[in-house]
C-alpha positions as CSV (number, residue, x, y, z in Angstrom):
1,M,-17.2,14.3,1.6
2,P,-14.3,15.5,3.7
3,N,-11.8,12.9,5.2
4,T,-12.2,12.3,8.8
5,A,-9.5,11.4,11.1
6,R,-9.3,8.8,14.0
7,K,-6.7,8.7,16.8
8,L,-5.2,5.3,17.0
9,N,-3.1,3.7,19.7
10,F,-0.3,1.5,18.5
11,L,3.4,1.0,18.9
12,I,6.3,2.1,16.7
13,E,9.8,0.8,17.1
14,E,12.1,3.3,19.0
15,S,14.5,3.6,16.0
16,V,11.6,4.3,13.6
17,C,10.3,6.9,16.1
18,R,13.7,8.6,16.5
19,D,14.1,8.9,12.7
20,M,10.5,10.2,12.2
21,E,11.2,12.8,14.9
22,R,14.5,13.8,13.4
23,L,13.4,13.8,9.7
24,I,9.8,15.0,9.8
25,P,8.6,18.3,11.3
26,A,6.0,17.9,14.1
27,G,3.1,19.4,12.0
28,K,3.7,17.0,9.1
29,R,4.1,13.6,10.8
30,S,0.5,12.5,10.6
31,R,0.4,13.3,6.8
32,V,3.6,11.3,6.2
33,V,2.5,8.4,8.2
34,N,-0.9,8.3,6.5
35,E,0.7,8.4,3.1
36,A,3.2,5.6,4.0
37,L,0.3,3.5,5.4
38,R,-1.8,4.3,2.3
39,K,1.1,3.0,0.0
40,E,1.6,-0.1,2.1
41,L,-2.1,-0.9,2.0
42,E,-2.3,-0.5,-1.6
43,L,0.7,-2.9,-2.0
44,L,-1.1,-5.4,0.2
45,R,-4.3,-5.0,-1.9
46,R,-2.4,-5.7,-5.0
47,Q,-0.7,-8.7,-3.7
48,A,-4.0,-10.2,-2.6
49,A,-5.5,-9.5,-6.0
50,V,-2.6,-11.2,-7.7
51,E,-3.0,-14.3,-5.5
52,Q,-6.7,-14.4,-6.2
53,L,-6.1,-14.1,-10.0
54,L,-3.5,-16.8,-10.0
55,A,-5.8,-19.2,-8.0
56,S,-8.8,-18.5,-10.1
57,A,-10.0,-21.1,-12.6
58,P,-6.4,-22.5,-13.4
59,G,-6.5,-23.9,-16.9
60,Q,-9.8,-22.3,-17.8
61,G,-8.7,-19.0,-19.2
62,G,-7.2,-17.7,-16.0
63,Y,-4.5,-14.9,-16.1
64,S,-0.9,-15.9,-16.5
65,Q,1.6,-14.5,-14.1
66,S,3.1,-12.4,-17.1
67,A,-0.3,-11.0,-17.9
68,I,-0.8,-10.0,-14.4
69,L,2.5,-8.4,-14.1
70,E,1.8,-6.4,-17.2
71,L,-1.6,-5.2,-15.9
72,L,0.0,-4.2,-12.7
73,A,2.7,-2.3,-14.4
74,R,0.1,-0.3,-16.4
75,D,-1.9,0.3,-13.2
76,R,1.2,1.7,-11.4
77,V,1.9,4.1,-14.3
78,S,-1.6,5.3,-14.3
79,H,-1.4,6.1,-10.5
80,G,2.1,7.5,-11.0
């Protein structure tokens, strides 16, 4: 299934916009912004998952923080 695109209307800080215009050619900006958002959303999903794991069944075989960090490190390597 092909990826579809939507046009969104939101604001970007002036300094960020200037840097983007200076550093990224016009035909590549959407791709760069999409990739940056994808990475940020993945980070937010991982943070939410860690919070859920830490809150789930404390004292009843739940995950320790060190176990979660080890699993996340393996996940990051696999998505390298």
